[in-house]
C-alpha positions in Angstrom: 36.4 -16.0 205.6 40.2 -15.8 205.6 42.4 -19.2 206.4 44.3 -19.1 209.4 48.0 -19.3 209.1 51.2 -20.4 211.2 54.6 -21.9 210.4 55.2 -25.4 211.7 57.6 -27.8 212.0 56.7 -31.4 211.4 59.7 -33.8 210.9 57.5 -37.1 210.6 56.2 -35.3 207.3 59.2 -33.1 206.4 62.6 -32.9 208.4 64.1 -30.5 206.1 62.3 -27.5 206.1 59.1 -25.4 208.1 56.1 -25.4 206.0 53.3 -22.8 205.9 50.1 -24.6 207.7 46.5 -22.9 206.5 43.1 -24.2 207.5 39.7 -22.8 206.9 37.1 -24.8 208.8 38.2 -28.2 208.1 39.9 -28.0 205.0 43.6 -28.2 205.8 46.8 -27.5 203.4 50.7 -27.8 204.3 52.8 -25.5 201.6 56.4 -25.9 201.2 58.2 -22.7 200.0 61.6 -24.0 200.3 61.6 -25.6 196.6 61.7 -23.5 192.9 57.7 -23.9 193.1 55.1 -24.2 195.9 54.0 -27.9 196.7 50.8 -28.4 198.3 49.8 -31.4 200.7 46.2 -31.7 201.5 46.0 -35.3 202.9 46.1 -34.4 206.8 43.1 -33.5 208.6 43.3 -30.4 211.1 42.8 -32.8 214.0 45.9 -35.4 212.7 48.3 -32.0 212.4 47.4 -31.0 215.5 48.2 -34.5 217.0 51.5 -34.2 215.5 52.3 -30.9 216.5 51.8 -32.2 220.0 54.8 -34.2 219.7 58.6 -33.2 221.6 59.9 -32.8 218.1 57.1 -30.6 216.4 57.0 -27.0 216.6 54.7 -24.3 215.5 55.2 -20.5 215.4 52.6 -17.5 215.4 52.6 -15.0 213.2 52.4 -11.1 213.0 50.2 -9.0 211.2 51.2 -10.1 207.9 49.3 -13.4 208.3 46.8 -11.9 205.6 49.2 -11.7 202.8 47.7 -14.6 200.5 49.3 -18.0 200.4 50.1 -17.6 196.5 52.5 -14.7 197.1 55.7 -17.1 196.7 58.5 -14.6 197.1 57.1 -13.4 200.3 56.4 -16.7 201.9 59.7 -18.2 200.8 61.5 -15.5 202.4 59.4 -16.0 206.0 60.0 -20.2 205.9 63.7 -19.0 205.0 64.0 -17.1 208.4 62.4 -19.9 210.5 64.9 -22.5 208.7 67.8 -20.3 209.3 67.0 -19.9 213.0 66.5 -23.9 213.3 69.8 -24.2 211.7 68.9 -25.5 208.3 71.2 -24.7 205.3 69.7 -22.1 203.1 70.3 -19.5 200.8 71.0 -16.8 203.3 74.3 -17.1 205.0 73.4 -16.5 208.9 76.6 -14.9 209.7 76.8 -12.7 206.6 75.5 -9.3 208.4 77.6 -10.0 211.3 80.8 -10.5 209.3 79.9 -7.5 207.4 79.6 -5.3 210.6 83.0 -6.7 211.8 84.7 -5.8 208.4 83.3 -2.2 208.7 84.4 -1.9 212.2 87.9 -3.3 211.5 88.1 -0.7 208.8 86.8 2.2 210.9 89.1 1.5 213.5 91.9 1.9 211.3 91.3 5.8 211.0 91.9 6.0 215.0 88.9 8.4 214.9 86.3 8.2 218.1 83.7 9.9 216.0 83.7 7.7 213.0 83.3 4.6 215.4 80.2 6.4 216.7 78.8 7.4 213.2 79.1 3.3 212.3 77.3 2.4 215.3 74.5 4.8 214.9 74.2 3.9 211.2 73.7 0.5 212.1 71.3 1.0 214.6 69.3 3.1 212.2 69.5 0.6 209.5 68.2 -2.3 211.4 64.9 -0.9 212.0 64.0 -2.5 209.0 64.3 -6.1 211.0 60.9 -7.8 210.6 58.4 -7.4 213.4 57.6 -10.6 215.5 55.0 -11.3 218.1 57.3 -13.9 219.9 60.9 -14.3 220.2 60.6 -17.9 218.6 59.0 -21.0 219.2 61.3 -21.7 221.9 58.9 -19.4 223.8 56.2 -22.1 223.9 58.6 -25.5 223.4 60.8 -27.2 225.7 64.5 -27.4 224.7 65.6 -30.2 226.7 66.2 -32.2 223.1 69.0 -29.6 222.5 71.0 -30.3 225.7 74.6 -31.1 225.3 77.8 -30.4 227.4 79.9 -29.9 224.4 78.0 -27.8 222.0 77.4 -23.9 222.1 73.2 -24.4 221.4 73.5 -27.2 224.1 74.6 -24.5 226.8 71.8 -22.4 225.4 69.5 -24.6 225.9 70.4 -25.7 229.3 70.4 -21.9 230.2 67.1 -21.3 228.8 65.4 -24.2 231.0 67.0 -23.2 234.1 66.0 -19.7 233.6 62.5 -20.7 233.7 62.4 -23.7 235.8 58.6 -24.3 237.3 57.4 -21.6 235.0 59.1 -18.9 236.9 61.6 -16.5 236.2 65.1 -17.7 238.0 68.1 -16.1 237.9 71.7 -17.2 236.7 74.3 -16.3 238.9 77.5 -14.9 237.5 79.4 -13.5 240.7 78.1 -9.9 240.4 74.8 -8.8 241.0 75.1 -6.4 237.7 75.7 -9.1 235.3 73.2 -11.8 236.7 70.7 -12.5 233.9 67.7 -14.9 233.1 67.9 -16.0 229.8 64.7 -15.4 228.3 65.4 -16.4 224.4 67.9 -18.6 222.5 68.5 -18.6 219.0 66.4 -15.5 218.1 66.4 -14.6 214.6 66.0 -11.1 213.4 64.9 -11.3 209.5 65.5 -8.5 206.9 63.1 -8.7 203.9 65.1 -8.1 200.3 62.1 -5.3 200.0 63.1 -3.3 203.0 66.8 -4.0 203.3 68.5 -0.9 204.2 71.8 -2.3 204.8 72.2 -4.6 201.6 69.5 -3.2 199.1 67.6 -6.2 197.6 68.9 -9.0 199.7 67.4 -11.1 202.1 69.5 -10.6 205.6 69.7 -12.5 209.0 71.2 -11.8 212.4 70.9 -14.4 215.0 72.1 -13.7 218.5 72.9 -16.9 220.5 70.4 -15.7 223.7 68.9 -12.6 225.1 69.1 -12.3 228.9 67.2 -10.1 230.9 69.2 -8.7 234.2 67.7 -7.9 237.6 67.5 -4.1 236.7 65.1 -5.3 233.6 67.7 -4.3 231.0 68.7 -6.6 228.3 72.4 -8.5 227.8 73.4 -10.2 224.2 74.6 -13.6 224.8 77.3 -15.2 222.5 78.1 -18.6 223.0 81.3 -20.3 221.7 81.8 -24.0 222.0 84.5 -26.2 222.1 84.1 -26.6 218.3 83.9 -22.6 217.7 86.9 -20.2 217.0 89.7 -19.3 219.5 89.5 -15.5 219.4 87.3 -13.2 221.6 87.0 -9.9 219.4 85.0 -11.9 216.7 82.4 -13.1 219.2 82.3 -9.7 221.0 81.7 -7.8 217.7 79.0 -10.6 216.8 77.1 -9.5 220.2 77.9 -6.0 219.3 75.5 -6.6 216.0 73.2 -8.3 218.0 72.9 -5.7 220.7 72.4 -3.0 217.8 69.4 -4.7 216.5 68.2 -4.9 220.1 68.3 -1.4 220.2 67.0 -0.9 217.1 63.7 -2.8 217.7 63.5 -1.9 221.2 59.8 -1.6 221.6 59.0 -4.9 219.9 61.7 -6.6 222.1 60.3 -5.1 225.4 56.4 -6.0 224.2 57.3 -9.6 223.2 59.3 -10.1 226.8 56.2 -8.5 228.9 54.0 -11.3 227.2 54.0 -14.6 228.7 54.6 -17.8 226.5 53.4 -21.2 227.1 57.0 -21.9 229.1 58.4 -18.8 229.2 57.5 -16.3 231.9 56.6 -12.7 231.4 59.2 -9.8 232.3 56.8 -7.2 233.2 59.8 -4.7 234.1 62.2 -4.5 231.1 63.4 -1.4 229.6 65.8 -0.2 226.8 66.2 3.5 227.5 67.2 5.4 224.3 70.1 7.5 225.5 71.5 5.7 228.3 74.1 2.9 228.6 71.8 -0.3 229.7 72.8 -3.0 227.1 75.4 -5.9 228.3 77.5 -8.3 226.1 78.2 -11.6 227.6 80.1 -14.2 225.7 80.5 -17.6 226.9 83.5 -19.4 225.6 84.8 -22.8 226.1 88.3 -22.9 228.2 89.2 -25.4 226.0 88.8 -25.6 221.8 89.6 -28.3 219.6 91.9 -26.3 217.6 93.9 -25.4 221.4 93.1 -23.0 224.2 91.0 -19.9 224.1 92.7 -16.7 223.3 93.9 -15.5 226.8 92.7 -12.1 228.2 94.9 -9.1 227.7 95.6 -5.5 227.8 95.0 -5.4 223.9 91.6 -7.1 224.4 90.4 -4.8 227.2 91.6 -1.6 225.3 89.2 -3.1 222.3 86.4 -3.6 224.5 87.0 -0.1 225.9 86.7 1.5 222.4 83.9 -0.3 221.6 82.0 1.1 224.7 83.1 4.1 224.0 81.7 4.2 220.5 78.4 2.5 221.3 76.6 4.6 223.6 73.9 2.0 224.5 76.3 -0.5 225.7 76.9 -0.8 229.7 79.5 -3.6 230.0 81.1 -6.4 228.0 81.8 -9.7 230.2 83.4 -12.8 229.4 83.1 -16.4 230.9 85.6 -19.6 230.3 83.2 -22.2 230.9 84.2 -25.5 231.6 80.7 -27.3 231.1 81.7 -30.3 233.5 82.4 -28.1 236.3 79.7 -26.1 235.8 76.7 -26.6 238.3 73.8 -27.5 235.9 74.2 -24.2 234.4 72.9 -22.3 237.2 75.8 -20.6 237.6 78.3 -18.7 235.1 81.2 -17.0 236.4 82.5 -13.7 234.9 86.1 -14.0 234.5 86.8 -10.2 232.9 84.5 -7.3 233.1 84.9 -4.3 231.3 82.3 -1.3 232.4 82.2 1.8 230.7 
C-alpha cells in the first residue's frame, strides 16, 4: 500500500520550511528536505498532526500525480519543497525573481533592435519554453486557507491578501471595482508559484527556476488578469513591474489548460469560476500593476508618453495581451480594498 503524501507547514514543529508528510495506516512521518540530508520525525501521530494542521498558522497543500514518487528520491522532493518555500517567502537556493529578471534583460536587448518581429519572436519563445512549468492541482494552499493573517496596509502582500478575502467574501465570487467594467476583477489567487524542475528546464538547462506572480484575477468576461503589486518599500519605476507581470502572463498562456482547470474547481475557501477562458490566438490577458503612490525612496514614477509608448510596444509584441492598467494606491483611502481605481489604461 502506497503512503499518502502532502506538503505541510506547521510552524510549531518547524517554522523555517515546508515538510513532506507521509502516512500509511497509522504510521506517520514528517520529512525535512531543506537540509543536505533528509531528516525524519516519527514522533507525532496522524491525529496530532491533523489537530496541528487545523491551526490558523498551519497549512497543507495537495500534490498532483507525482505523489507516487518514492520519498527517498531526495533531489526530487527537495526541489518540490523548495517550490513551496519560495512561494511562502522563505529564503532558499532559488532566487524568486531570477527568471523574471532574465525576461526583462532579454526584452531590453531585443527592444534596442527596434524590430517588432524580434520582440514577437521573443514573447513566443518564452511562451513555448514556459510549457515546462510543473503541473499543479490547486493554485496553492490559499485556495483552502484564510489569508487574514497577512493583512497589512503598508505591504504588497497585505494588499493582495485583502483583495483575496474581499473577492471571496461569504464563499461567493465578489468583484473588485476599478471604475471600468472591462478591468474589474475578482482575485482568484495570490502568491502563485510556477516552479520549473532542473530536469526539464527549457529556459536555463539544469537549473531549478521559479516564477511568482503576485496575483491572478478573473474578470467579468471570464478572462484572466495578472496582478503585480508594489508596496511602499518596493521600486519606484513602472516598466519593471509591467515586464514582471508580462513574464507571469507568458506562464499563464503556456499553462492555459492547467490554469483553467484549477480555476473551475472549488477550493475550501475559493469559489469555483466556471466560465473561464484563455483563447489561443486572441488578446484576452490583462496586466494590472498596483503600486503605492508614495514610496520610501520617494514618489512613484510619474506616468508619461514614454511609458505609454512602452506599453503599446509590449501589447503589439504579445498577441495574448488585451490591456495594461496601472493604479496608484493610497491604502488609507481605499474602501476596504473593494475598489481599486484604474488611473492609466493602455488597450490594444
